[in-house]
N, C-alpha and C positions, 0 to 999 in steps of 0.2 A: 270108782265107777258105780259101785252099789249105792253110795251116798247120793250120787247124781241121779241115778234111776229112781231112788226112793223120793228124792226131792221133786223130780218131774212128776211122779205119780201123785204126790201131795198137791202140787199146783193144778194138775188136771182135775183132781177131785174138787178143789175149791171152785174151779171154773164151771164144772158140770153141775154143781149144786146151786149155781146162781142162774138168773134169767138172762144174763148178759150174752152168752153164746146164741141163744134163740133170738134175742133182739138184734144182734149184729147180723145174723143170717137173714132175718126179715128185711133189715135195712139194705143189705147187699143184693138181695133178690130184686130190688128195684132196678138194678142195672140190666139184667137180661130182659126184664119186662119192658123197660124203656127202649132198648135196642130193638126188640121184637115189634114194638108199636111203630117205631119209625120204619122198619122194613115192611110192615103191613101197609103203611101209608104210601110208601114208595111203590109197592107192588100194585096197589089198586087205589090211586088217588081219588078217582071219581066216587067209588064206594065210601072212602074215608070222608069225603066232603058231604056225602048224603047222611052220614052218621053225625056230622058236626064236629069231626076231629080236627079238621083244618078249614080255614075260610075259603071261600070261592076264589079269592084273588091270591091266595098264598102260592109262592114259588117253591118248587121242589128241586130246583137245580142244585147240582153238586153231590147227589147221592143216587144210588141204584139198589134195587132189591136183589142183590146177589151175595154169595158167600164171602168173596174177598172184602167187599165194603162192610159187610156185617161183622166179620171177624176183626177188621181194622177198627171199627167203631167200638167193639168190645174191649180191645186192648187199650184204646184211648180212655175209655171209661175206667178201666183198672188203674191207669196211670194217675187219674185225678181222684176218683172215689176211693181207691185203695189207700192213698195217703191219709185221708180222713178216717176211714174205718180202721185201718191197721194202727193208726195213732191212738184211736180210742181203745183198741185192745191193749196196746202197750201201756197206756196210761192206767187202765184198770188193773192189769196184772201187777204193776209195780206200785201204783198209788193206793190201792185198796188197803194195804197194810197200815198206811198212815191214816186213811179215812176211817177205817174200822177200829183203829186202836189195837191192832194185833201184832204190831212190829216187835214190841218187847218180848212177847211170847215166842215169836218166830226166831229172834236172835238168841233166845235161851236154849234152843235146840243144839245138841252137840254135833253140829255140822258146819264146816267152813262157810263163811259168808259168801265167798266167791262161788261155791257150789250152789247156794240158794239163788244167787243172781243168774248163773248160767242156766239153772233149771227154769227160771222164769223166761229167759230168752228162748229156750227150747219150746216152751209152751206157746209163746207169742208166734214163733215160726210155724208150729204145727197147727195152731188155731187159724192163722192167716192162710196157710196152704189148703187146709180143709175147706174153708169157706170159698176160696177161689175155685177149687175143684168142683164143689157142689154148684156154685153159681154158673161156672162154665158149662157143666153138663146140662144144667137147665137151659142155658142159652142154645146149646146144640139141639136139644129136643124142640125148642120153640122155633128155631130156624128150619128144622125139618118139617114141622107142622105147617109153617107158612109156605113152604115149597120154594125156597130161594133157588135162583139159577146159578150156573157155573160151579156147582158143587162136585168135588172129587176128593178122594182120599189125600192126594198131594196137597190140595189147597187147605183142607182142614188141618193136616199135619203142620204145614207151614204156619197157619194162623195159631195153632196150639203152641208152637215153639215161641213165636213172638209174644204170646200172652204169658207163657211161663217165664220168659226172661224179664218181661216187664214187671211181673209180680215179684220176682226175685229182687229186682232193683228197688222196687217200692219197699219191700220188707227191710232191706238194708238201710234205706233212707229213714225209716222210722225207729231204728235202734236208738238214736239219741233221745227219743222220747222217754226212754227208761231213766236216763240221767236227769232229765228235766222233772220227771215225776218224783224222783228221789229227792232232788234238791228242793223242789216246791212242796214236797210232802203231801201230794194229792194229785187231783186231776186237772185243775184249772190252768196251771202254768204250761204243761206240755201241750194241751189242746189249743190254748191261745197262741203259743209260739208256732205251732204247726199250721194254724190258719194263716198267720202272717207269712210264714215260709212259703206256703202254697201260693199266696198272692204274689210274693216276690218271684217265685219260679215262673209264673206266667209273664210277668213284666220283663224279667231277665231273658227269658226265651225269645220274646218279641224283639228285644234289643240285639239279639244275636250272640249273647254270651252264655247261653244255656248249656253249652258243652262243658263249661267249667263250674257250673252250679249243680251240685249233686241232686237237688230236688227237681231240677228241670230235665235231667237226663232220661228218666222213664218216659215222660211225655214225648220227648224228641225221638227216642227209640221206637215208640209205638206209632210214630208218624203224625203226632199231633200238629206239628208245624211243618211237616213235609221235609224234615231234615234228618230223619232217622238214619239214612245211609251215610251222613256226614260225620257221625260219631266215630271218634278214634279210640284207641286203647286208653288214652289219658282220662277220658270221661268215665270209663268203667272203673278205673283205678280210684278216681275221686269218690265215686259212690262207695266202693269197698272201704276206703279209708274213713269215710264218714260213718259207716256202720261199725267199723272196728273202734273208732273213737268213742262211739256210744257205749259199746261193750266195756272197753277198758275204763272209761270215765265212771261208769256205773259201778264196776267192781271196786275201783279205788275209793269211790265215795262210800260205799257200803262197808268197806274194810276199815277206813281211817276216820270217817266223819263221826262226830258225836251224834248218836242216835237217840239220845234221851231228851 
């Protein structure tokens, strides 16, 4: 346990000494800003038109300036943007050792390789959760400043639970990125594969098979296709198995593959 704690602390120090956490935060903050902008437009479309934010003939059907719709939009944004951002985090945490040429020094440390891998996964989780919390808190403040209707503690709590579960599903879905970053010895392979997977998730979701494709499940749960209520236990097990496969595969690769 001490080895794991020390390894986690070492990975945290690596992250905090780089600009990547700040860049990922700035990128993720685009989500609450975009959601707040849409709510501002929905709340006062005439004023938005006068500012040139939307055209005079633009239709605003399908949305409303209230907390339920705002929180739903937020969760849907996490289900899409989170896959990209959390994949970037996982790719950097695992791929930087290859890109920076520090892998040999890391493996020379008298710590089991599985401990190093698990520490990296812990950092990916902590990093992703922290960003989600900061971004969500920012979104709540912006929603309050806009003055959205139908706000209550119950609605905010329900929206928070949906967002938390969606974020958890997305984090599990990006665990295989660690294996891809290890096999590809860098950032390009995992990011390329996850872009392809995200595109496939949208197509498979539209075809009605998203319940059985782990990367479609977060979007369906968040209500992206209006089918969140139709998800059964099998869908969540598939996501969990995909995450476990990423962890086990990465541990096996780091333990048995030739790292030289």
